Every structure is written in C-alpha cells, then in structure tokens.
LOZALUM-298929 format. One line per field, with one value per atom (N, C-alpha, C): atom name; residue in three letters; x, y, z; residue number from 1. Coordinates in steps of 0.2 Angstrom, whole numbers. Example, Ala and Ser with C-alpha at 12.3 -4.5 7.8 and 13.67 -1.06 7.14 Angstrom:
# LOZALUM-298929
atom	c(N_CA_C_N_CA_C) $
rest	c(ALA_ALA_ALA_SER_SER_SER) $
xx	c(66_62_66_64_68_64) $
yy	c(-28_-22_-16_-11_-5_0) $
zz	c(39_39_39_35_36_39) $
nr	c(1_1_1_2_2_2) $
This chain:
# LOZALUM-298929
atom	c(N_CA_C_N_CA_C_N_CA_C_N_CA_C_N_CA_C_N_CA_C_N_CA_C_N_CA_C_N_CA_C_N_CA_C_N_CA_C_N_CA_C_N_CA_C_N_CA_C_N_CA_C_N_CA_C_N_CA_C_N_CA_C_N_CA_C_N_CA_C_N_CA_C_N_CA_C_N_CA_C_N_CA_C_N_CA_C_N_CA_C_N_CA_C_N_CA_C_N_CA_C_N_CA_C_N_CA_C_N_CA_C_N_CA_C_N_CA_C_N_CA_C_N_CA_C_N_CA_C_N_CA_C_N_CA_C_N_CA_C_N_CA_C_N_CA_C_N_CA_C_N_CA_C_N_CA_C_N_CA_C_N_CA_C_N_CA_C_N_CA_C_N_CA_C_N_CA_C_N_CA_C_N_CA_C_N_CA_C_N_CA_C_N_CA_C_N_CA_C_N_CA_C_N_CA_C_N_CA_C_N_CA_C_N_CA_C_N_CA_C_N_CA_C_N_CA_C_N_CA_C_N_CA_C_N_CA_C_N_CA_C_N_CA_C_N_CA_C_N_CA_C_N_CA_C_N_CA_C_N_CA_C_N_CA_C_N_CA_C_N_CA_C_N_CA_C_N_CA_C_N_CA_C_N_CA_C_N_CA_C_N_CA_C_N_CA_C_N_CA_C_N_CA_C_N_CA_C_N_CA_C_N_CA_C_N_CA_C_N_CA_C_N_CA_C_N_CA_C_N_CA_C_N_CA_C_N_CA_C_N_CA_C_N_CA_C_N_CA_C_N_CA_C_N_CA_C_N_CA_C_N_CA_C_N_CA_C_N_CA_C_N_CA_C_N_CA_C_N_CA_C_N_CA_C_N_CA_C_N_CA_C_N_CA_C_N_CA_C_N_CA_C_N_CA_C_N_CA_C_N_CA_C_N_CA_C_N_CA_C_N_CA_C_N_CA_C_N_CA_C_N_CA_C_N_CA_C_N_CA_C_N_CA_C_N_CA_C_N_CA_C_N_CA_C_N_CA_C_N_CA_C_N_CA_C_N_CA_C_N_CA_C_N_CA_C_N_CA_C_N_CA_C_N_CA_C_N_CA_C_N_CA_C_N_CA_C_N_CA_C_N_CA_C_N_CA_C_N_CA_C_N_CA_C_N_CA_C_N_CA_C_N_CA_C_N_CA_C_N_CA_C_N_CA_C_N_CA_C_N_CA_C_N_CA_C_N_CA_C_N_CA_C_N_CA_C_N_CA_C_N_CA_C_N_CA_C_N_CA_C_N_CA_C_N_CA_C_N_CA_C_N_CA_C_N_CA_C_N_CA_C_N_CA_C_N_CA_C_N_CA_C_N_CA_C_N_CA_C_N_CA_C_N_CA_C_N_CA_C_N_CA_C_N_CA_C_N_CA_C_N_CA_C_N_CA_C_N_CA_C_N_CA_C_N_CA_C_N_CA_C_N_CA_C_N_CA_C_N_CA_C_N_CA_C_N_CA_C_N_CA_C_N_CA_C_N_CA_C_N_CA_C_N_CA_C_N_CA_C_N_CA_C_N_CA_C_N_CA_C_N_CA_C_N_CA_C_N_CA_C_N_CA_C_N_CA_C_N_CA_C_N_CA_C_N_CA_C_N_CA_C_N_CA_C_N_CA_C_N_CA_C_N_CA_C_N_CA_C_N_CA_C_N_CA_C_N_CA_C_N_CA_C_N_CA_C_N_CA_C_N_CA_C_N_CA_C_N_CA_C_N_CA_C_N_CA_C_N_CA_C_N_CA_C_N_CA_C_N_CA_C_N_CA_C_N_CA_C_N_CA_C_N_CA_C_N_CA_C_N_CA_C_N_CA_C_N_CA_C_N_CA_C_N_CA_C_N_CA_C_N_CA_C_N_CA_C_N_CA_C_N_CA_C_N_CA_C_N_CA_C_N_CA_C_N_CA_C_N_CA_C_N_CA_C_N_CA_C_N_CA_C_N_CA_C_N_CA_C_N_CA_C_N_CA_C_N_CA_C_N_CA_C_N_CA_C_N_CA_C_N_CA_C_N_CA_C_N_CA_C_N_CA_C_N_CA_C_N_CA_C_N_CA_C_N_CA_C_N_CA_C_N_CA_C_N_CA_C) $
rest	c(MET_MET_MET_GLN_GLN_GLN_LEU_LEU_LEU_ARG_ARG_ARG_ASP_ASP_ASP_LYS_LYS_LYS_THR_THR_THR_VAL_VAL_VAL_ILE_ILE_ILE_VAL_VAL_VAL_THR_THR_THR_GLY_GLY_GLY_GLY_GLY_GLY_ALA_ALA_ALA_SER_SER_SER_GLY_GLY_GLY_ILE_ILE_ILE_GLY_GLY_GLY_ARG_ARG_ARG_ALA_ALA_ALA_LEU_LEU_LEU_ALA_ALA_ALA_GLU_GLU_GLU_ARG_ARG_ARG_PHE_PHE_PHE_ALA_ALA_ALA_LYS_LYS_LYS_GLY_GLY_GLY_GLY_GLY_GLY_ALA_ALA_ALA_LYS_LYS_LYS_VAL_VAL_VAL_ALA_ALA_ALA_LEU_LEU_LEU_ALA_ALA_ALA_ASP_ASP_ASP_LEU_LEU_LEU_ALA_ALA_ALA_ILE_ILE_ILE_GLU_GLU_GLU_LYS_LYS_LYS_ALA_ALA_ALA_GLU_GLU_GLU_VAL_VAL_VAL_VAL_VAL_VAL_ALA_ALA_ALA_LYS_LYS_LYS_GLU_GLU_GLU_ILE_ILE_ILE_GLY_GLY_GLY_GLY_GLY_GLY_LEU_LEU_LEU_ALA_ALA_ALA_LEU_LEU_LEU_THR_THR_THR_CYS_CYS_CYS_ASP_ASP_ASP_VAL_VAL_VAL_THR_THR_THR_LYS_LYS_LYS_GLU_GLU_GLU_GLU_GLU_GLU_ASP_ASP_ASP_ILE_ILE_ILE_ASN_ASN_ASN_ARG_ARG_ARG_LEU_LEU_LEU_VAL_VAL_VAL_GLU_GLU_GLU_LEU_LEU_LEU_THR_THR_THR_GLU_GLU_GLU_ARG_ARG_ARG_GLU_GLU_GLU_LEU_LEU_LEU_GLY_GLY_GLY_PRO_PRO_PRO_LEU_LEU_LEU_ASP_ASP_ASP_LEU_LEU_LEU_PHE_PHE_PHE_CYS_CYS_CYS_SER_SER_SER_ASN_ASN_ASN_ALA_ALA_ALA_GLY_GLY_GLY_ILE_ILE_ILE_GLY_GLY_GLY_PHE_PHE_PHE_GLY_GLY_GLY_GLU_GLU_GLU_PRO_PRO_PRO_ASN_ASN_ASN_LEU_LEU_LEU_VAL_VAL_VAL_THR_THR_THR_SER_SER_SER_ALA_ALA_ALA_SER_SER_SER_ASN_ASN_ASN_ALA_ALA_ALA_GLU_GLU_GLU_TRP_TRP_TRP_GLN_GLN_GLN_SER_SER_SER_SER_SER_SER_TRP_TRP_TRP_ASP_ASP_ASP_ILE_ILE_ILE_HIS_HIS_HIS_VAL_VAL_VAL_MET_MET_MET_ALA_ALA_ALA_HIS_HIS_HIS_VAL_VAL_VAL_TYR_TYR_TYR_ALA_ALA_ALA_ALA_ALA_ALA_ARG_ARG_ARG_ALA_ALA_ALA_VAL_VAL_VAL_LEU_LEU_LEU_PRO_PRO_PRO_GLY_GLY_GLY_MET_MET_MET_ILE_ILE_ILE_GLU_GLU_GLU_ARG_ARG_ARG_GLY_GLY_GLY_GLY_GLY_GLY_GLY_GLY_GLY_TYR_TYR_TYR_PHE_PHE_PHE_LEU_LEU_LEU_GLN_GLN_GLN_THR_THR_THR_ALA_ALA_ALA_SER_SER_SER_ALA_ALA_ALA_ALA_ALA_ALA_GLY_GLY_GLY_LEU_LEU_LEU_LEU_LEU_LEU_ASN_ASN_ASN_GLN_GLN_GLN_ILE_ILE_ILE_GLY_GLY_GLY_ASP_ASP_ASP_ALA_ALA_ALA_ALA_ALA_ALA_TYR_TYR_TYR_SER_SER_SER_THR_THR_THR_THR_THR_THR_LYS_LYS_LYS_HIS_HIS_HIS_ALA_ALA_ALA_ALA_ALA_ALA_ILE_ILE_ILE_GLY_GLY_GLY_PHE_PHE_PHE_ALA_ALA_ALA_GLU_GLU_GLU_ALA_ALA_ALA_LEU_LEU_LEU_SER_SER_SER_ILE_ILE_ILE_THR_THR_THR_HIS_HIS_HIS_GLY_GLY_GLY_ASP_ASP_ASP_ASP_ASP_ASP_GLY_GLY_GLY_ILE_ILE_ILE_LYS_LYS_LYS_VAL_VAL_VAL_SER_SER_SER_VAL_VAL_VAL_LEU_LEU_LEU_CYS_CYS_CYS_PRO_PRO_PRO_GLN_GLN_GLN_PHE_PHE_PHE_VAL_VAL_VAL_ALA_ALA_ALA_THR_THR_THR_PRO_PRO_PRO_MET_MET_MET_LEU_LEU_LEU_GLY_GLY_GLY_TYR_TYR_TYR_ASP_ASP_ASP_ASN_ASN_ASN_ASP_ASP_ASP_ALA_ALA_ALA_ASN_ASN_ASN_PRO_PRO_PRO_GLU_GLU_GLU_PRO_PRO_PRO_SER_SER_SER_GLN_GLN_GLN_GLY_GLY_GLY_VAL_VAL_VAL_ILE_ILE_ILE_LEU_LEU_LEU_PRO_PRO_PRO_ARG_ARG_ARG_GLU_GLU_GLU_VAL_VAL_VAL_ALA_ALA_ALA_GLU_GLU_GLU_SER_SER_SER_ALA_ALA_ALA_VAL_VAL_VAL_GLU_GLU_GLU_GLY_GLY_GLY_ILE_ILE_ILE_ALA_ALA_ALA_GLU_GLU_GLU_GLU_GLU_GLU_ARG_ARG_ARG_PHE_PHE_PHE_LEU_LEU_LEU_ILE_ILE_ILE_LEU_LEU_LEU_PRO_PRO_PRO_HIS_HIS_HIS_PRO_PRO_PRO_VAL_VAL_VAL_VAL_VAL_VAL_GLU_GLU_GLU_GLN_GLN_GLN_TYR_TYR_TYR_ARG_ARG_ARG_GLN_GLN_GLN_ASN_ASN_ASN_LYS_LYS_LYS_ALA_ALA_ALA_ALA_ALA_ALA_ASN_ASN_ASN_TYR_TYR_TYR_GLN_GLN_GLN_ARG_ARG_ARG_TRP_TRP_TRP_LEU_LEU_LEU_GLY_GLY_GLY_GLY_GLY_GLY_MET_MET_MET_ARG_ARG_ARG_LYS_LYS_LYS_LEU_LEU_LEU_ARG_ARG_ARG_ARG_ARG_ARG_GLY_GLY_GLY_ILE_ILE_ILE_ILE_ILE_ILE_ALA_ALA_ALA_LYS_LYS_LYS_THR_THR_THR_GLY_GLY_GLY_SER_SER_SER_THR_THR_THR_ARG_ARG_ARG_SER_SER_SER_GLU_GLU_GLU_ASP_ASP_ASP_ILE_ILE_ILE_HIS_HIS_HIS_LYS_LYS_LYS_LEU_LEU_LEU_ILE_ILE_ILE) $
xx	c(-531_-533_-527_-530_-525_-525_-520_-519_-521_-522_-523_-529_-529_-533_-538_-533_-535_-531_-536_-533_-529_-524_-520_-518_-517_-512_-507_-502_-495_-493_-492_-490_-482_-478_-472_-469_-472_-471_-464_-463_-456_-449_-449_-442_-443_-438_-436_-442_-446_-450_-456_-458_-464_-463_-458_-456_-456_-453_-453_-459_-464_-470_-475_-475_-477_-475_-470_-467_-468_-469_-472_-478_-483_-490_-491_-488_-488_-489_-482_-479_-486_-489_-495_-502_-501_-506_-512_-509_-512_-512_-517_-516_-515_-509_-506_-506_-506_-506_-501_-496_-489_-491_-491_-492_-486_-483_-477_-475_-473_-471_-466_-461_-456_-459_-462_-468_-464_-456_-454_-452_-449_-446_-452_-456_-464_-466_-465_-467_-462_-455_-451_-454_-456_-457_-465_-469_-475_-475_-470_-469_-466_-462_-459_-463_-468_-473_-480_-481_-488_-493_-490_-495_-497_-499_-501_-498_-495_-490_-495_-494_-499_-496_-496_-492_-497_-494_-498_-494_-496_-493_-499_-495_-499_-503_-499_-500_-507_-509_-515_-520_-526_-530_-535_-535_-538_-534_-527_-522_-524_-526_-527_-535_-539_-546_-545_-541_-540_-537_-531_-528_-532_-538_-542_-547_-550_-553_-549_-545_-541_-539_-537_-537_-543_-547_-554_-556_-555_-558_-554_-546_-542_-541_-542_-541_-547_-552_-557_-558_-562_-565_-558_-556_-550_-550_-546_-546_-540_-536_-530_-527_-528_-523_-518_-511_-505_-503_-502_-500_-494_-487_-483_-477_-479_-475_-472_-465_-463_-457_-455_-449_-446_-440_-436_-431_-429_-425_-420_-421_-416_-416_-412_-412_-404_-400_-394_-392_-397_-394_-400_-404_-411_-414_-419_-426_-430_-429_-434_-430_-425_-420_-423_-428_-432_-435_-436_-440_-447_-451_-459_-461_-458_-459_-458_-453_-452_-456_-457_-463_-470_-471_-478_-477_-471_-471_-472_-469_-470_-476_-480_-486_-490_-491_-494_-493_-487_-486_-487_-485_-486_-492_-497_-503_-508_-509_-514_-515_-510_-510_-515_-513_-517_-524_-526_-531_-536_-532_-535_-536_-533_-535_-541_-540_-546_-553_-553_-560_-560_-556_-557_-561_-557_-559_-565_-565_-570_-576_-579_-588_-588_-585_-583_-584_-578_-575_-581_-583_-588_-595_-597_-603_-601_-595_-595_-593_-592_-592_-586_-581_-574_-568_-563_-557_-550_-545_-539_-535_-532_-527_-520_-515_-508_-505_-503_-499_-494_-487_-481_-480_-478_-476_-470_-467_-459_-460_-454_-452_-451_-450_-449_-455_-461_-468_-469_-466_-467_-462_-457_-450_-449_-445_-442_-437_-435_-428_-424_-419_-414_-412_-412_-411_-416_-422_-427_-433_-435_-442_-447_-446_-452_-455_-449_-452_-453_-451_-455_-461_-462_-469_-473_-473_-478_-480_-473_-475_-479_-478_-482_-489_-492_-497_-501_-495_-499_-501_-498_-500_-506_-507_-513_-519_-520_-523_-525_-521_-522_-526_-523_-529_-536_-536_-544_-547_-545_-548_-549_-545_-547_-553_-552_-558_-564_-563_-569_-573_-570_-572_-572_-568_-566_-574_-579_-585_-589_-586_-588_-584_-580_-577_-569_-568_-562_-557_-551_-545_-539_-534_-529_-523_-517_-511_-505_-501_-496_-490_-486_-478_-473_-470_-467_-458_-455_-448_-443_-437_-432_-429_-422_-418_-418_-420_-421_-415_-413_-408_-411_-414_-418_-415_-416_-414_-414_-419_-418_-414_-409_-402_-397_-397_-392_-390_-394_-394_-396_-394_-399_-402_-408_-412_-410_-404_-401_-396_-395_-391_-390_-385_-385_-379_-380_-377_-374_-369_-366_-372_-373_-377_-376_-380_-381_-387_-387_-394_-398_-396_-401_-404_-400_-403_-403_-411_-413_-414_-416_-418_-425_-427_-434_-438_-434_-440_-441_-437_-438_-443_-444_-450_-456_-456_-462_-465_-459_-461_-465_-463_-465_-473_-473_-479_-486_-482_-487_-490_-485_-486_-492_-490_-494_-502_-501_-507_-511_-509_-512_-515_-512_-515_-519_-519_-523_-521_-515_-512_-512_-513_-513_-506_-500_-494_-491_-486_-481_-474_-471_-464_-458_-455_-450_-444_-442_-437_-442_-440_-443_-441_-436_-432_-436_-440_-444_-447_-451_-456_-453_-447_-443_-442_-442_-439_-446_-451_-457_-460_-459_-461_-455_-450_-446_-447_-448_-452_-458_-464_-470_-468_-464_-462_-458_-455_-452_-449_-455_-454_-448_-447_-441_-435_-434_-427_-426_-431_-431_-429_-431_-429_-421_-419_-411_-408_-410_-406_-405_-412_-410_-406_-406_-401_-394_-393_-386_-383_-389_-388_-386_-389_-387_-380_-380_-372_-365_-369_-363_-363_-368_-368_-364_-366_-363_-355_-354_-346_-342_-346_-343_-342_-349_-349_-351_-350_-351_-358_-362_-370_-376_-381_-386_-390_-386_-389_-391_-397_-399_-394_-391_-387_-381_-379_-374_-375_-382_-384_-384_-388_-390_-384_-378_-372_-370_-373_-370_-375_-381_-386_-386) $
yy	c(434_430_433_435_436_431_430_424_425_431_431_428_424_420_413_412_407_400_394_388_386_384_381_374_369_363_364_361_360_354_351_344_344_340_340_347_347_353_352_347_347_350_351_353_357_360_362_368_369_374_372_366_365_369_368_371_379_380_388_391_387_390_390_384_385_389_392_397_405_404_411_412_407_407_409_406_407_414_416_423_428_426_429_430_426_424_420_414_409_403_399_394_387_384_380_373_368_361_360_355_353_347_343_336_332_327_324_317_313_306_307_312_314_318_314_316_320_318_321_327_328_334_338_337_341_344_339_341_348_346_353_359_360_364_366_363_365_368_365_369_377_377_383_388_387_392_391_387_386_383_378_374_368_365_356_352_347_341_336_333_327_322_316_311_310_311_309_307_302_298_301_306_309_304_298_294_290_292_288_291_292_296_296_291_288_292_293_298_306_309_315_316_311_312_314_310_310_316_319_325_330_331_336_336_329_331_331_329_332_338_341_349_352_351_354_354_348_347_352_351_357_363_365_372_375_373_375_375_376_375_377_373_374_380_384_389_389_385_384_377_374_368_369_368_368_363_358_353_353_352_353_347_342_336_334_332_331_327_324_318_318_317_316_311_308_301_303_307_306_301_300_295_294_287_288_287_286_285_286_282_284_288_290_294_290_283_278_275_277_273_272_278_277_271_268_261_261_258_258_261_259_261_268_272_278_281_279_282_284_278_278_283_281_286_294_295_302_305_300_301_302_297_298_304_306_312_319_319_326_327_322_322_320_313_311_312_315_318_325_328_335_333_328_326_325_321_318_324_329_335_339_339_343_340_334_328_329_331_330_337_341_349_352_350_355_357_350_351_356_356_359_368_369_375_377_375_377_379_374_376_381_383_390_396_394_402_402_398_397_394_395_391_393_390_391_385_385_380_381_381_382_376_374_369_369_367_367_363_365_362_363_365_367_370_374_376_371_365_360_356_360_358_363_368_373_373_370_370_363_359_352_352_346_345_341_343_338_332_327_321_319_321_317_318_314_313_311_307_305_313_317_322_328_329_334_332_326_323_325_322_323_330_334_342_344_343_346_343_337_335_339_340_344_350_354_360_360_354_353_352_349_348_354_358_365_368_369_373_370_364_361_362_362_365_373_376_383_385_381_382_379_373_371_374_377_378_386_389_396_401_398_401_400_393_392_396_401_404_400_396_393_397_398_401_395_397_392_395_393_396_390_389_384_389_386_388_385_389_385_389_386_388_385_386_383_379_381_378_381_376_380_376_379_374_371_364_359_354_349_343_339_341_337_339_345_346_345_343_341_345_351_356_353_356_355_360_360_364_372_372_379_381_378_380_386_390_397_397_394_393_400_398_405_408_414_416_416_414_414_416_415_417_410_405_399_397_398_393_400_400_403_399_403_400_398_394_391_397_401_407_411_413_416_416_408_404_406_405_407_414_417_424_426_424_424_421_415_412_416_419_424_430_433_438_436_430_428_426_423_423_428_433_440_443_441_444_440_435_429_427_425_425_417_415_409_405_408_406_411_407_411_409_413_411_416_411_414_417_413_415_418_425_429_426_425_423_415_412_407_408_416_418_418_422_423_416_411_404_402_402_400_403_410_413_410_410_406_400_396_390_391_395_395_400_403_408_401_398_393_387_383_377_372_372_369_372_378_382_380_380_379_370_368_359_359_362_363_366_371_374_370_365_361_355_353_348_351_357_360_360_363_364_357_352_346_344_343_342_346_351_357_354_352_350_344_339_332_333_338_339_341_345_349_344_341_337_329_326_319_317_322_317_323_321_326_327_325_325_332_333_340_342_339_342_345_342_345_352_349_353_361_361_367_373_371_374_378_375_377_382_382_386_394) $
zz	c(-260_-253_-249_-242_-237_-232_-229_-225_-218_-215_-208_-207_-200_-198_-203_-209_-214_-210_-213_-210_-217_-216_-221_-221_-225_-225_-230_-227_-231_-232_-239_-238_-239_-236_-237_-233_-228_-225_-219_-219_-213_-216_-222_-225_-231_-233_-241_-241_-248_-249_-244_-243_-239_-232_-229_-223_-222_-228_-230_-229_-234_-234_-228_-223_-217_-213_-214_-208_-211_-218_-220_-220_-220_-220_-212_-207_-201_-200_-201_-200_-202_-210_-210_-207_-201_-196_-197_-202_-203_-198_-199_-193_-198_-197_-202_-199_-204_-203_-207_-204_-209_-210_-215_-217_-220_-217_-219_-216_-220_-219_-213_-212_-207_-201_-198_-194_-186_-184_-181_-183_-189_-192_-191_-194_-195_-188_-182_-176_-174_-176_-174_-177_-184_-187_-183_-183_-179_-173_-170_-162_-164_-168_-169_-172_-175_-178_-175_-171_-168_-171_-174_-180_-178_-183_-180_-186_-182_-187_-187_-193_-194_-200_-198_-204_-208_-215_-222_-227_-230_-236_-241_-244_-251_-256_-257_-261_-260_-254_-252_-250_-255_-254_-247_-242_-237_-232_-232_-227_-229_-235_-237_-233_-235_-232_-225_-221_-214_-212_-216_-214_-215_-221_-220_-213_-212_-207_-200_-199_-193_-192_-198_-198_-197_-201_-199_-193_-189_-183_-178_-178_-174_-176_-182_-184_-188_-189_-194_-199_-202_-212_-215_-219_-223_-229_-228_-233_-239_-238_-242_-242_-247_-248_-252_-250_-253_-254_-260_-263_-264_-259_-262_-261_-257_-258_-266_-266_-272_-271_-276_-277_-284_-284_-290_-290_-295_-296_-301_-305_-311_-316_-321_-324_-327_-326_-327_-334_-339_-345_-351_-351_-357_-353_-357_-355_-352_-353_-350_-345_-341_-336_-331_-329_-322_-321_-317_-316_-315_-318_-317_-310_-305_-298_-297_-300_-300_-303_-310_-312_-310_-307_-302_-296_-294_-287_-290_-294_-299_-299_-303_-305_-298_-293_-287_-282_-282_-279_-283_-287_-292_-295_-297_-299_-295_-294_-290_-283_-278_-273_-275_-280_-281_-282_-285_-286_-279_-276_-270_-265_-265_-261_-265_-271_-272_-271_-272_-272_-265_-259_-253_-249_-253_-250_-255_-260_-266_-263_-260_-259_-255_-247_-242_-243_-248_-250_-255_-260_-264_-260_-255_-251_-246_-245_-241_-244_-252_-256_-258_-257_-260_-256_-259_-256_-262_-259_-263_-264_-268_-270_-273_-269_-271_-273_-280_-280_-283_-279_-281_-288_-293_-299_-300_-305_-305_-312_-313_-320_-324_-322_-327_-330_-327_-329_-334_-336_-340_-346_-345_-348_-350_-345_-345_-340_-338_-334_-336_-338_-341_-337_-340_-334_-330_-331_-326_-330_-335_-339_-334_-329_-325_-320_-318_-315_-320_-326_-330_-333_-333_-337_-330_-325_-319_-318_-318_-317_-324_-328_-334_-332_-330_-329_-323_-318_-312_-314_-319_-321_-325_-330_-332_-329_-323_-317_-314_-312_-309_-316_-320_-325_-326_-327_-326_-320_-315_-308_-310_-311_-312_-317_-322_-327_-325_-321_-320_-314_-309_-302_-301_-307_-305_-303_-307_-306_-299_-297_-289_-284_-285_-281_-278_-283_-282_-284_-280_-284_-284_-287_-289_-292_-289_-291_-292_-297_-297_-296_-291_-290_-295_-298_-303_-302_-297_-296_-301_-301_-306_-299_-299_-294_-288_-282_-274_-270_-267_-261_-256_-259_-255_-254_-249_-251_-256_-262_-267_-272_-270_-273_-270_-264_-260_-254_-254_-248_-244_-235_-230_-230_-224_-223_-220_-219_-217_-221_-228_-232_-235_-237_-239_-245_-251_-256_-258_-263_-266_-270_-270_-275_-282_-286_-293_-295_-302_-305_-305_-305_-305_-298_-293_-286_-280_-278_-273_-268_-261_-256_-256_-251_-249_-247_-243_-241_-245_-252_-256_-260_-261_-264_-260_-254_-250_-251_-249_-252_-258_-264_-269_-268_-266_-266_-262_-257_-253_-258_-262_-266_-270_-274_-278_-277_-271_-268_-266_-264_-261_-269_-275_-280_-284_-282_-285_-292_-293_-298_-299_-306_-307_-308_-310_-311_-309_-303_-298_-299_-301_-305_-301_-296_-290_-296_-300_-305_-311_-311_-316_-324_-324_-331_-334_-330_-332_-337_-336_-341_-348_-348_-355_-357_-354_-357_-359_-356_-359_-364_-365_-371_-376_-376_-382_-384_-379_-380_-385_-383_-387_-393_-395_-401_-405_-403_-408_-406_-407_-402_-405_-411_-414_-412_-413_-410_-403_-398_-391_-390_-394_-392_-394_-400_-401_-396_-394_-388_-382_-380_-375_-376_-383_-384_-383_-386_-385_-376_-373_-367_-363_-366_-362_-364_-370_-372_-368_-367_-363_-357_-354_-347_-346_-350_-350_-351_-355_-357_-351_-347_-341_-335_-333_-327_-328_-334_-336_-334_-332_-329_-332_-329_-330_-323_-318_-311_-309_-306_-305_-301_-295_-290_-294_-300_-304_-309_-313_-317_-315_-308_-306_-305_-304_-303_-311_-315_-323_-326_-323_-326_-324) $
nr	c(1_1_1_2_2_2_3_3_3_4_4_4_5_5_5_6_6_6_7_7_7_8_8_8_9_9_9_10_10_10_11_11_11_12_12_12_13_13_13_14_14_14_15_15_15_16_16_16_17_17_17_18_18_18_19_19_19_20_20_20_21_21_21_22_22_22_23_23_23_24_24_24_25_25_25_26_26_26_27_27_27_28_28_28_29_29_29_30_30_30_31_31_31_32_32_32_33_33_33_34_34_34_35_35_35_36_36_36_37_37_37_38_38_38_39_39_39_40_40_40_41_41_41_42_42_42_43_43_43_44_44_44_45_45_45_46_46_46_47_47_47_48_48_48_49_49_49_50_50_50_51_51_51_52_52_52_53_53_53_54_54_54_55_55_55_56_56_56_57_57_57_58_58_58_59_59_59_60_60_60_61_61_61_62_62_62_63_63_63_64_64_64_65_65_65_66_66_66_67_67_67_68_68_68_69_69_69_70_70_70_71_71_71_72_72_72_73_73_73_74_74_74_75_75_75_76_76_76_77_77_77_78_78_78_79_79_79_80_80_80_81_81_81_82_82_82_83_83_83_84_84_84_85_85_85_86_86_86_87_87_87_88_88_88_89_89_89_90_90_90_91_91_91_92_92_92_93_93_93_94_94_94_95_95_95_96_96_96_97_97_97_98_98_98_99_99_99_100_100_100_101_101_101_102_102_102_103_103_103_104_104_104_105_105_105_106_106_106_107_107_107_108_108_108_109_109_109_110_110_110_111_111_111_112_112_112_113_113_113_114_114_114_115_115_115_116_116_116_117_117_117_118_118_118_119_119_119_120_120_120_121_121_121_122_122_122_123_123_123_124_124_124_125_125_125_126_126_126_127_127_127_128_128_128_129_129_129_130_130_130_131_131_131_132_132_132_133_133_133_134_134_134_135_135_135_136_136_136_137_137_137_138_138_138_139_139_139_140_140_140_141_141_141_142_142_142_143_143_143_144_144_144_145_145_145_146_146_146_147_147_147_148_148_148_149_149_149_150_150_150_151_151_151_152_152_152_153_153_153_154_154_154_155_155_155_156_156_156_157_157_157_158_158_158_159_159_159_160_160_160_161_161_161_162_162_162_163_163_163_164_164_164_165_165_165_166_166_166_167_167_167_168_168_168_169_169_169_170_170_170_171_171_171_172_172_172_173_173_173_174_174_174_175_175_175_176_176_176_177_177_177_178_178_178_179_179_179_180_180_180_181_181_181_182_182_182_183_183_183_184_184_184_185_185_185_186_186_186_187_187_187_188_188_188_189_189_189_190_190_190_191_191_191_192_192_192_193_193_193_194_194_194_195_195_195_196_196_196_197_197_197_198_198_198_199_199_199_200_200_200_201_201_201_202_202_202_203_203_203_204_204_204_205_205_205_206_206_206_207_207_207_208_208_208_209_209_209_210_210_210_211_211_211_212_212_212_213_213_213_214_214_214_215_215_215_216_216_216_217_217_217_218_218_218_219_219_219_220_220_220_221_221_221_222_222_222_223_223_223_224_224_224_225_225_225_226_226_226_227_227_227_228_228_228_229_229_229_230_230_230_231_231_231_232_232_232_233_233_233_234_234_234_235_235_235_236_236_236_237_237_237_238_238_238_239_239_239_240_240_240_241_241_241_242_242_242_243_243_243_244_244_244_245_245_245_246_246_246_247_247_247_248_248_248_249_249_249_250_250_250_251_251_251_252_252_252_253_253_253_254_254_254_255_255_255_256_256_256_257_257_257_258_258_258_259_259_259_260_260_260_261_261_261_262_262_262_263_263_263_264_264_264_265_265_265_266_266_266_267_267_267_268_268_268_269_269_269_270_270_270_271_271_271) $
C-alpha cells in the first residue's frame, strides 16, 4: 500500500514510535489522525504535520469507536489503522511480581485495543474492498523480554491476533503487518523524544522504526523487523527451543550480575 492520500489513524501518536509513525505517514502524503491521552502533546505534533489530534483511551471500546467516527468525518474513509499504544511496567522479582492491575492494563492496551480497532473498522473496509492494519507488537512478542512477563505475554497475544486477522480477512482485501522492533530510544526506555543515544547494536531511533514500517507497508509484509538480527534470533528459537531457553537464562544471569536488575532501562545498554 502506498500512503499518498490515504486516511490513517495512529494511536499513542503523541510521542515515541507513534509520533515518528505519524510524522513519516504525513511526509508520505497521508491524512493522519493522532490519538493519545496526552492530547496537548498530540496537538503539537498534529500542528507540525497538518494532522488531526484526538483524545482516546484505547482500553475503552467506545473511545475507539468515537475515534474512528470523528476521523472519517474529518478526513474521509479509513485506509490504515495503526494500533501503536503500548505500556511496560517490569517486575521487581518474581515472574508474577506485576500486579493484577498491571497485567490487566497490558492486556487491554496490547491486545483488546487491537480487537476494538478491528471491530470498529473492518465492516467499512470490507465494504470498500480493502484496508490495512499496522499493529505495533515487539520483538518481545516473537522472543521474550527479560524482566517483564506481562509485556512479553501480551505482545505474544498481539501477534496471535494479527495472524488471525490476516488469515480470516485476507481474502476480503484486508492487509496486516506487525511491527516488531527490539530496543528503541523512547520514553519507555527512559529517553526523551529528541534523544540521540550512543550508536549501538541494540538501540535505534523511532524515526528508523517508522522508516522500516513504511517500507514494510509498501511491500505488504506481515512481519516488519526494524532490527534485522531479530529474524536470526527467531530462527534460533524455532530450531532448538531448549537451547534458546538456556541461552536466555544465561543472558538473564549476566545482566543481573552486571546491573543488579532486569529493568529495560538497564538491559538495553548491554544487548
């Protein structure tokens, strides 16, 4: 799919990967609506790109329905829905350390928000003969994230839903891509929006993720990997699951020995 003149929604569009996606889509000629709870920040981005800023809590189906309704009223029938909003809490000790509320938030934002979006826009897309879903998951959804079971588990589920969406509605003209970056310099890792981290193998900038996303959409690829090395990790996992699990345990021990924690803000500096 080409972006020019397409109507696009990006959730979590006020900062990080969402902001970069919105900026890149607009640069490609798309009409972009940014949805975020941080509406003042979203409005700043929208003004810069000539887009539309809307308040949306993606955990509430009625908010997503309203988001779609307002976007289509202002910008026209929706061509691409980008479910990008995300959250991470981490776990201080046990794999079950995150609270029930944190698990529920992870599930609502990483999975049910994608379900609500599909429910809201699929009928119209199918009636018009096609549409596109870009769903931001994570390399954690293909592999795992040491130190955050809730994040990893729900990102796995997000990819599972994207697969089901593609399988069920591909013949209806619906295209689906899942965006699975590894470490990105975003507020989730402690970087501000204008961060320029030291070059490393593991950390890339949001604009690099957005560029990969646009390339993947143009090629209509299901799996978009801004970090190419993730494909090798995925193949290693599939080839020898037992060995891969042992390697991840070894990696976890090494991280704790060096940093004393499994916080994402620390881990990404060692990968």
